[in-house]
One Martini backbone bead per residue (centre of mass of N, CA, C, O) as a GRO file, in nm:
protein
  326
    1MET     BB    1   2.476 -11.392  10.885
    2ILE     BB    2   2.458 -11.593  10.625
    3ASN     BB    3   2.632 -11.614  10.317
    4LEU     BB    4   2.407 -11.659  10.044
    5ALA     BB    5   2.366 -11.687   9.704
    6ARG     BB    6   2.140 -11.908   9.758
    7ARG     BB    7   1.767 -11.884   9.812
    8PRO     BB    8   1.506 -12.078   9.735
    9ARG     BB    9   1.286 -11.965   9.936
   10ARG     BB   10   1.218 -11.699   9.785
   11ASN     BB   11   1.028 -11.877   9.573
   12ARG     BB   12   0.819 -11.948   9.849
   13LYS     BB   13   0.705 -11.693  10.030
   14SER     BB   14   0.450 -11.693   9.830
   15ALA     BB   15   0.180 -11.756   9.644
   16GLY     BB   16   0.251 -11.569   9.408
   17ILE     BB   17   0.538 -11.675   9.359
   18ARG     BB   18   0.474 -11.973   9.327
   19ASP     BB   19   0.301 -11.927   9.072
   20LEU     BB   20   0.518 -11.792   8.891
   21VAL     BB   21   0.731 -12.063   8.923
   22GLN     BB   22   0.563 -12.274   8.810
   23GLU     BB   23   0.624 -12.556   8.602
   24THR     BB   24   0.346 -12.710   8.647
   25THR     BB   25   0.041 -12.751   8.473
   26LEU     BB   26  -0.318 -12.770   8.526
   27GLN     BB   27  -0.595 -12.872   8.316
   28VAL     BB   28  -0.903 -12.954   8.210
   29SER     BB   29  -0.801 -13.011   7.906
   30ASP     BB   30  -0.625 -13.273   8.002
   31PHE     BB   31  -0.887 -13.440   8.022
   32ILE     BB   32  -1.009 -13.780   8.036
   33TYR     BB   33  -1.330 -13.927   8.082
   34PRO     BB   34  -1.424 -14.212   8.215
   35MET     BB   35  -1.705 -14.411   8.094
   36PHE     BB   36  -2.023 -14.588   8.158
   37VAL     BB   37  -2.224 -14.811   7.956
   38GLN     BB   38  -2.567 -14.938   7.947
   39GLU     BB   39  -2.830 -15.119   7.923
   40GLY     BB   40  -3.127 -14.928   7.925
   41SER     BB   41  -3.314 -14.744   8.186
   42ASN     BB   42  -3.269 -14.541   8.446
   43LEU     BB   43  -2.946 -14.577   8.502
   44LYS     BB   44  -2.742 -14.567   8.821
   45ILE     BB   45  -2.446 -14.747   8.895
   46GLU     BB   46  -2.241 -14.809   9.135
   47VAL     BB   47  -1.906 -14.869   9.180
   48LYS     BB   48  -1.792 -15.009   9.460
   49SER     BB   49  -1.466 -14.970   9.394
   50MET     BB   50  -1.578 -14.663   9.279
   51PRO     BB   51  -1.638 -14.396   9.419
   52GLY     BB   52  -1.853 -14.196   9.206
   53ILE     BB   53  -1.886 -14.430   9.000
   54HIS     BB   54  -2.078 -14.506   8.699
   55ARG     BB   55  -2.341 -14.674   8.544
   56PHE     BB   56  -2.507 -14.591   8.237
   57SER     BB   57  -2.760 -14.513   8.080
   58LEU     BB   58  -2.816 -14.320   7.816
   59ASP     BB   59  -3.004 -14.110   7.943
   60ASN     BB   60  -2.810 -14.055   8.192
   61LEU     BB   61  -2.558 -13.987   8.035
   62LEU     BB   62  -2.663 -13.727   7.902
   63GLU     BB   63  -2.708 -13.583   8.170
   64GLU     BB   64  -2.417 -13.602   8.279
   65LEU     BB   65  -2.282 -13.443   8.036
   66LYS     BB   66  -2.373 -13.167   8.118
   67GLU     BB   67  -2.189 -13.148   8.366
   68VAL     BB   68  -1.922 -13.214   8.235
   69THR     BB   69  -1.919 -12.979   8.022
   70ASP     BB   70  -1.961 -12.743   8.227
   71LEU     BB   71  -1.661 -12.800   8.350
   72GLY     BB   72  -1.474 -12.835   8.068
   73ILE     BB   73  -1.492 -13.109   7.960
   74ARG     BB   74  -1.372 -13.241   7.625
   75ALA     BB   75  -1.332 -13.557   7.715
   76ILE     BB   76  -1.410 -13.904   7.649
   77ASP     BB   77  -1.422 -14.251   7.768
   78LEU     BB   78  -1.609 -14.514   7.633
   79PHE     BB   79  -1.764 -14.787   7.810
   80PRO     BB   80  -1.890 -15.116   7.794
   81ASN     BB   81  -2.171 -15.300   7.936
   82TYR     BB   82  -2.218 -15.648   7.908
   83ALA     BB   83  -2.395 -15.910   7.884
   84GLU     BB   84  -2.335 -16.242   7.872
   85SER     BB   85  -2.550 -16.300   7.641
   86LYS     BB   86  -2.367 -16.110   7.427
   87LYS     BB   87  -2.138 -16.312   7.437
   88ASP     BB   88  -1.840 -16.424   7.255
   89ARG     BB   89  -1.555 -16.536   7.106
   90PHE     BB   90  -1.582 -16.291   6.863
   91ALA     BB   91  -1.715 -16.021   6.943
   92SER     BB   92  -1.977 -15.956   6.764
   93GLU     BB   93  -2.116 -15.710   6.915
   94SER     BB   94  -1.899 -15.481   6.845
   95TYR     BB   95  -2.023 -15.474   6.514
   96ARG     BB   96  -2.310 -15.449   6.547
   97GLU     BB   97  -2.513 -15.218   6.419
   98HIS     BB   98  -2.739 -15.209   6.688
   99THR     BB   99  -2.569 -15.168   6.915
  100PHE     BB  100  -2.563 -14.981   7.203
  101TYR     BB  101  -2.280 -14.852   7.185
  102LEU     BB  102  -2.304 -14.724   6.904
  103LYS     BB  103  -2.560 -14.561   6.971
  104ALA     BB  104  -2.425 -14.394   7.197
  105ILE     BB  105  -2.215 -14.248   7.032
  106THR     BB  106  -2.416 -14.106   6.843
  107ALA     BB  107  -2.581 -13.958   7.062
  108VAL     BB  108  -2.352 -13.794   7.183
  109LYS     BB  109  -2.262 -13.649   6.922
  110GLU     BB  110  -2.538 -13.510   6.865
  111LYS     BB  111  -2.553 -13.352   7.150
  112PHE     BB  112  -2.207 -13.334   7.157
  113PRO     BB  113  -2.017 -13.229   6.904
  114GLU     BB  114  -1.754 -13.111   7.074
  115LEU     BB  115  -1.710 -13.378   7.194
  116VAL     BB  116  -1.468 -13.601   7.271
  117ILE     BB  117  -1.460 -13.938   7.143
  118MET     BB  118  -1.354 -14.219   7.306
  119THR     BB  119  -1.251 -14.556   7.239
  120ASP     BB  120  -1.260 -14.911   7.276
  121VAL     BB  121  -1.012 -15.158   7.157
  122ALA     BB  122  -1.148 -15.470   7.246
  123MET     BB  123  -1.275 -15.787   7.344
  124ASP     BB  124  -1.354 -15.817   7.655
  125PRO     BB  125  -1.656 -15.690   7.668
  126TYR     BB  126  -1.748 -15.936   7.437
  127SER     BB  127  -1.613 -16.183   7.576
  128SER     BB  128  -1.650 -16.508   7.700
  129ASP     BB  129  -1.333 -16.507   7.801
  130GLY     BB  130  -1.210 -16.206   7.883
  131HIS     BB  131  -1.033 -16.129   7.642
  132ASP     BB  132  -0.845 -15.933   7.399
  133GLY     BB  133  -0.852 -16.208   7.244
  134LEU     BB  134  -0.850 -16.482   7.062
  135VAL     BB  135  -0.953 -16.806   7.160
  136GLU     BB  136  -0.741 -17.113   7.138
  137ASN     BB  137  -0.659 -17.359   7.328
  138GLY     BB  138  -0.568 -17.130   7.553
  139LYS     BB  139  -0.496 -16.918   7.328
  140ILE     BB  140  -0.376 -16.614   7.200
  141LEU     BB  141  -0.462 -16.478   6.895
  142ASN     BB  142  -0.326 -16.244   6.706
  143ASP     BB  143  -0.402 -16.229   6.393
  144ALA     BB  144  -0.707 -16.307   6.428
  145THR     BB  145  -0.779 -16.045   6.591
  146LEU     BB  146  -0.745 -15.808   6.387
  147GLU     BB  147  -1.011 -15.830   6.231
  148ILE     BB  148  -1.192 -15.766   6.472
  149LEU     BB  149  -1.066 -15.488   6.535
  150GLY     BB  150  -1.130 -15.365   6.261
  151ASN     BB  151  -1.439 -15.387   6.277
  152MET     BB  152  -1.470 -15.228   6.538
  153SER     BB  153  -1.337 -14.962   6.443
  154LEU     BB  154  -1.526 -14.900   6.206
  155ALA     BB  155  -1.787 -14.889   6.371
  156GLN     BB  156  -1.697 -14.652   6.555
  157ALA     BB  157  -1.643 -14.448   6.333
  158LYS     BB  158  -1.933 -14.448   6.215
  159ALA     BB  159  -2.064 -14.353   6.496
  160GLY     BB  160  -1.835 -14.100   6.592
  161ALA     BB  161  -1.553 -14.138   6.656
  162ASP     BB  162  -1.240 -13.969   6.721
  163ILE     BB  163  -1.099 -14.189   6.916
  164LEU     BB  164  -0.893 -14.466   6.922
  165GLY     BB  165  -0.832 -14.739   7.180
  166PRO     BB  166  -0.599 -14.969   7.168
  167SER     BB  167  -0.594 -15.224   7.447
  168ASP     BB  168  -0.481 -15.526   7.363
  169MET     BB  169  -0.167 -15.583   7.265
  170MET     BB  170  -0.140 -15.649   6.976
  171ASP     BB  171   0.041 -15.723   6.717
  172GLY     BB  172  -0.019 -15.480   6.459
  173ARG     BB  173  -0.291 -15.314   6.516
  174VAL     BB  174  -0.241 -15.023   6.424
  175GLY     BB  175  -0.187 -15.077   6.123
  176TYR     BB  176  -0.449 -15.227   6.064
  177ILE     BB  177  -0.647 -15.003   6.150
  178ARG     BB  178  -0.543 -14.773   5.976
  179LYS     BB  179  -0.596 -14.911   5.702
  180HIS     BB  180  -0.897 -14.972   5.742
  181LEU     BB  181  -0.985 -14.680   5.773
  182ASP     BB  182  -0.865 -14.561   5.510
  183ASP     BB  183  -1.011 -14.758   5.309
  184HIS     BB  184  -1.301 -14.618   5.434
  185GLY     BB  185  -1.242 -14.289   5.484
  186PHE     BB  186  -1.104 -14.263   5.799
  187THR     BB  187  -0.853 -14.042   5.821
  188ASP     BB  188  -0.954 -13.858   6.087
  189VAL     BB  189  -0.919 -14.087   6.273
  190SER     BB  190  -0.783 -14.149   6.571
  191ILE     BB  191  -0.486 -14.290   6.749
  192MET     BB  192  -0.464 -14.421   7.085
  193SER     BB  193  -0.219 -14.604   7.200
  194TYR     BB  194  -0.153 -14.880   7.401
  195SER     BB  195   0.175 -14.917   7.432
  196ALA     BB  196   0.217 -14.921   7.766
  197LYS     BB  197   0.073 -15.209   7.887
  198TYR     BB  198   0.039 -15.339   8.195
  199ALA     BB  199   0.045 -15.613   8.416
  200SER     BB  200  -0.181 -15.514   8.649
  201ALA     BB  201  -0.327 -15.470   8.979
  202PHE     BB  202  -0.495 -15.181   8.903
  203TYR     BB  203  -0.770 -15.310   8.740
  204GLY     BB  204  -0.999 -15.429   8.915
  205PRO     BB  205  -1.236 -15.213   8.921
  206PHE     BB  206  -1.284 -15.212   8.615
  207ARG     BB  207  -1.381 -15.509   8.600
  208ASP     BB  208  -1.628 -15.450   8.767
  209ALA     BB  209  -1.762 -15.243   8.574
  210LEU     BB  210  -1.756 -15.465   8.317
  211GLU     BB  211  -1.746 -15.763   8.372
  212SER     BB  212  -1.424 -15.865   8.235
  213ALA     BB  213  -1.290 -16.096   8.343
  214PRO     BB  214  -1.109 -16.356   8.313
  215LYS     BB  215  -1.188 -16.704   8.285
  216PHE     BB  216  -0.873 -16.740   8.242
  217GLY     BB  217  -0.602 -16.665   8.369
  218ASP     BB  218  -0.414 -16.413   8.201
  219LYS     BB  219  -0.232 -16.111   8.044
  220LYS     BB  220   0.092 -16.178   8.009
  221THR     BB  221   0.113 -16.240   7.685
  222TYR     BB  222   0.039 -15.908   7.620
  223GLN     BB  223   0.113 -15.774   7.861
  224MET     BB  224   0.338 -15.610   8.042
  225ASN     BB  225   0.618 -15.615   8.227
  226PRO     BB  226   0.681 -15.428   8.513
  227ALA     BB  227   1.010 -15.464   8.483
  228ASN     BB  228   0.991 -15.310   8.205
  229LYS     BB  229   1.140 -15.050   7.989
  230ARG     BB  230   1.264 -15.087   7.699
  231GLU     BB  231   1.009 -15.223   7.578
  232ALA     BB  232   0.847 -14.957   7.552
  233LEU     BB  233   1.007 -14.849   7.310
  234LEU     BB  234   0.927 -15.067   7.112
  235GLU     BB  235   0.622 -15.036   7.123
  236ALA     BB  236   0.618 -14.734   7.048
  237GLN     BB  237   0.767 -14.750   6.777
  238LEU     BB  238   0.564 -14.928   6.633
  239ASP     BB  239   0.318 -14.742   6.666
  240PHE     BB  240   0.440 -14.500   6.525
  241GLU     BB  241   0.497 -14.645   6.247
  242GLU     BB  242   0.177 -14.736   6.221
  243GLY     BB  243   0.013 -14.441   6.308
  244ALA     BB  244   0.011 -14.314   6.569
  245ASP     BB  245  -0.093 -14.011   6.739
  246MET     BB  246  -0.083 -14.153   7.026
  247LEU     BB  247   0.069 -14.233   7.346
  248MET     BB  248   0.029 -14.484   7.600
  249VAL     BB  249   0.025 -14.512   7.959
  250LYS     BB  250  -0.036 -14.823   8.156
  251PRO     BB  251  -0.020 -14.706   8.411
  252ALA     BB  252   0.095 -14.421   8.594
  253LEU     BB  253   0.231 -14.415   8.887
  254SER     BB  254   0.430 -14.677   8.837
  255TYR     BB  255   0.508 -14.513   8.531
  256LEU     BB  256   0.663 -14.234   8.517
  257ASP     BB  257   0.923 -14.324   8.367
  258ILE     BB  258   0.773 -14.399   8.101
  259ILE     BB  259   0.658 -14.130   8.034
  260ARG     BB  260   0.931 -13.989   8.013
  261LEU     BB  261   1.056 -14.170   7.797
  262LEU     BB  262   0.849 -14.107   7.570
  263ASP     BB  263   0.869 -13.798   7.574
  264GLU     BB  264   1.187 -13.803   7.492
  265ASN     BB  265   1.133 -13.997   7.208
  266PHE     BB  266   0.855 -13.845   7.118
  267ASP     BB  267   0.673 -13.615   6.881
  268ILE     BB  268   0.416 -13.705   7.042
  269PRO     BB  269   0.163 -13.747   7.230
  270ILE     BB  270   0.132 -13.819   7.579
  271ALA     BB  271  -0.038 -14.059   7.763
  272ALA     BB  272  -0.232 -14.126   8.071
  273TYR     BB  273  -0.357 -14.383   8.299
  274ASN     BB  274  -0.556 -14.326   8.576
  275VAL     BB  275  -0.650 -14.582   8.736
  276SER     BB  276  -0.876 -14.745   8.932
  277GLY     BB  277  -0.678 -14.826   9.164
  278GLU     BB  278  -0.570 -14.539   9.212
  279TYR     BB  279  -0.840 -14.420   9.285
  280ALA     BB  280  -0.927 -14.619   9.516
  281MET     BB  281  -0.700 -14.562   9.716
  282ILE     BB  282  -0.769 -14.266   9.776
  283LYS     BB  283  -1.063 -14.307   9.857
  284ALA     BB  284  -1.008 -14.500  10.096
  285ALA     BB  285  -0.816 -14.319  10.259
  286ALA     BB  286  -1.009 -14.077  10.285
  287ALA     BB  287  -1.246 -14.231  10.425
  288ASN     BB  288  -1.035 -14.297  10.677
  289GLY     BB  289  -0.849 -14.032  10.729
  290TRP     BB  290  -0.538 -14.067  10.606
  291LEU     BB  291  -0.612 -13.839  10.390
  292ASP     BB  292  -0.621 -13.583  10.160
  293GLY     BB  293  -0.796 -13.621   9.881
  294ASP     BB  294  -0.754 -13.359   9.717
  295ARG     BB  295  -0.447 -13.333   9.744
  296ALA     BB  296  -0.377 -13.611   9.631
  297MET     BB  297  -0.508 -13.578   9.356
  298MET     BB  298  -0.341 -13.326   9.260
  299GLU     BB  299  -0.063 -13.457   9.295
  300VAL     BB  300  -0.099 -13.687   9.098
  301LEU     BB  301  -0.173 -13.523   8.841
  302THR     BB  302   0.084 -13.349   8.843
  303SER     BB  303   0.289 -13.585   8.818
  304ILE     BB  304   0.196 -13.674   8.536
  305ARG     BB  305   0.261 -13.409   8.394
  306ARG     BB  306   0.560 -13.387   8.484
  307ALA     BB  307   0.648 -13.654   8.328
  308GLY     BB  308   0.477 -13.585   8.020
  309ALA     BB  309   0.175 -13.567   8.012
  310LYS     BB  310  -0.075 -13.424   7.817
  311CYS     BB  311  -0.283 -13.654   7.885
  312ILE     BB  312  -0.555 -13.759   8.117
  313LEU     BB  313  -0.687 -14.046   8.235
  314THR     BB  314  -0.961 -13.978   8.472
  315TYR     BB  315  -1.182 -14.016   8.753
  316PHE     BB  316  -1.110 -13.709   8.862
  317ALA     BB  317  -1.210 -13.491   8.663
  318LYS     BB  318  -1.447 -13.353   8.808
  319GLU     BB  319  -1.309 -13.278   9.078
  320ALA     BB  320  -1.071 -13.123   8.952
  321ALA     BB  321  -1.239 -12.913   8.799
  322VAL     BB  322  -1.358 -12.770   9.041
  323ILE     BB  323  -1.086 -12.669   9.150
  324LEU     BB  324  -0.974 -12.530   8.887
  325ASN     BB  325  -1.235 -12.334   8.865
  326GLY     BB  326  -1.287 -12.223   9.172
   0.00000   0.00000   0.00000
């Protein structure tokens, strides 16, 4: 027998020992479940490119949330799907007092007061141009967009949102939103900034869900270049200084190094968005029998936690919760 001082396999020899020495743990409380709401009643429409994910009318959303909360999921990120007829250049519908999205936030908070409600702050679901900022002569106007985002944020806070998620990537928006909220007495509403949001190919199914693809061009003048790493530190530092409570990396799987980078450099929670395209890839491969969908799902989610994400926005939340709950 070879005399070896170290035999790492000894720590893998049984399931009990493997569990004892496991370095990274995944819990249902780590998940934020993205969900989609639309106007109407008795609607539950599957997103074709995201098997198992639906757009709900408010009545069915409230029914679905019973199942979600029973699984132990404690936070959702709610996104609105608006008809084209409600959209304009200025995303006016985003802060109209009786718009269905704001009414949905209030209804969810009233029925599930302990559920954490995160909202999306960006113009694209409400914009006739499909961009995250105000468009003029083919350009995205940064500073003029901030006032719209501020109005949108205040309306969502009034409706009952716990966490605002500015996903627009306009310069200075976190500071503008923080001041606007504080000036109106909403000092307790948190901001989870999309600090390192990359111009990614993995957003396609999400845009199907919201029907919010840009009407022209792309989002590369405001979302980050996938080739850049140090730029993420700059974006995160600015959001940190402007008052963000949590910093997000989006997408997750192709940017695990960015999650690690932010986790090592900032003493506030780091979030990661396991986006629609990442979800769709595993679902498609599993449907074709090319891999074990459940194992791949859990491996992906564990890798995001291992990289340093404290919370994970993922469409797998319900399925993963079932497994984790045993």
